[in-house]
N, C-alpha and C positions, 0 to 999 in steps of 0.2 A: 429557430427551433430550440437552440440551447437555452434561450431565455424562457421559452414556454415551459419546457420540462423543468427547469430550475424553479420557476414560479409555482408550478403544479405541486412540486414536492415541498418547497420552502413555505408555501402559504399554510401548510398544515402545522408548522411549528408555532408554538404559543397557544395552541387550542387544547392540547391534551397534555396535562402536566406529567403524567406517568410516562408517556412516550417521549416527551421532551427530556426528562431526566434519564431515560434509557439511552436516547441518542447522544446526550452529553457524555454519559458514562462510556459508551462505545467509542465516541470520538476522542475522548481524552485518555482512557485507561486500557483499551484493548491491546495496545502495544505491549503491555505487561504480560498479557496472556501469551503473546508470541514469544516474548523473552523466556517465560516459564517453560513453554513447550521446547524451545531450543536447549535450555539448560537440562531439562528432563531427558531429552534425546541424547545429549552429550554424554550422560552417565550410563547410557545403554550401549553395550559393546557393538551392536550391529548398526548403530545410527551415527557414529562419529563423522563419517564421510558426508552424510546428508547435512548434518549440522554445520560442518565446515563450509560446504558449498553454499548453504543459506547465508552464512555470515559474509562470505566473499561477495555473494550477489547483493546483499544489503549495502556493503561498502561501495560497490560499483554504482548502485542506484543513487546513493548519496552523492557520489562524484558527479553523476549525470545531472542530478538535481541542482547542485552548486553551479555547474557549467551552464545549465539552461537559465538560471537566475541572472548570470552575467550578460547574456545575450538577448533575452526576451522578457518583456514585462507585460503582463495581462492583469488589469485591475480586478481586485476581488469584487464579487457581486455587491457587497454593501458599500463599496466606494462609488460605484456608478449610479446606484439607485437605492431607494429606500426598501430594505428587505428585513425580514425577521432574523435577527442574529441573537443566538442564545448564549454564546460565550465570547469573550473578547478574543480578538485575533490580531496578528501582526498586519501591518499595512503593505506587506511585500506582495510579490506576484502570486496570482491564483494558479498559474500554470508552472509547474506540476505540483500535485498534492503529495507532499513528503510522506504523510501517513499512509496514503494508498500505495505509493511506490514501494515503501518498505514492507508493508503487509503482503502485497502480491509477490514481491521478490522472495520472501521467506516461504509463503505458502506454495508457490510454484516449485521451488527447490524441494520442498518436502513431497509434493505431489508426484514429482518425477521418480521417486523411489519408494514412497509409501502412499499408495493410492487412497486408502480410506482416510487416514489422518490428513493427507493433503487436501482431500475433498472437503473435509470439515474446516480446515484452515482457509480454503478458498472461500467457503461460505462466510466465514468471519471477516475475510478481506472485503468481500462485497458489502457486508454490513458496515464496515468501517468507511468505505467509499460513500455509501448512501448516507451515513450519518454526517459526513462532511458537507453534503448538500443540504441536509435537514437543518444543520446549525447555521447555515448561511455563509460558509467560508469558500465554497468552490462551486463551479458550474459542472454540470454532468459531463461535458466534453473533457474537462480537466481530469475527472475521475477515470473516464474510459481510457484516455491517453496514458495516464499514470499506471493503470492496471496493465495495459499493453506493454509499456516500457519496462515495468517491474518484472513481468512474466518473461518477456523477451530476454532481459538481462540474465535471469536465472537459467533459461534454456541455453544461452550462449556460454555461461560459466560452466554448466554441466557438460556441454559438448567439448569445451576446451580442456576440462579436467580429463575426460575420457580420451581425447586425442593425445594429451601429454602422457597419460598412462600407457597407451599403446606405443607411443614413440619410445618411451623408456624401456618397455619390454623388448622392442626390436633392437635397441642399442646393446642390451646385455647379452 
């Protein structure tokens, strides 16, 4: 199933140069949009907590990514078979997608406190994941699992911060 969905998406790459350029742009540069949004939110007085939660979530997802790379290796699609690859990639594990992990960690952190902006960011995160399949770097299951883990990490960080805040109030 994973191969079929991957092939259905990836076989479209290389056919439409405008879409290929758009997917390459999304895959390589959308992380800067997320950084810009976080910087913008940091300078707003009502969004510092959200920004801090998003950064902590991103750091935890990077830690999870590094840990998973130590214990599990899944070959990227272009290693196992001949596929359309639009941009060069490392030969490391396909599982988990770092781009998708980080974008979902940030967008979920934002969504938990700012629904409209978070929804837009979630849409951009989904586009990022889709673009990683389009350019031939990840399987759909890698993207779905990365989205789940990135989102779950953000929810856990948010709950932990709320719990620590409540505990701190009870102590005083």
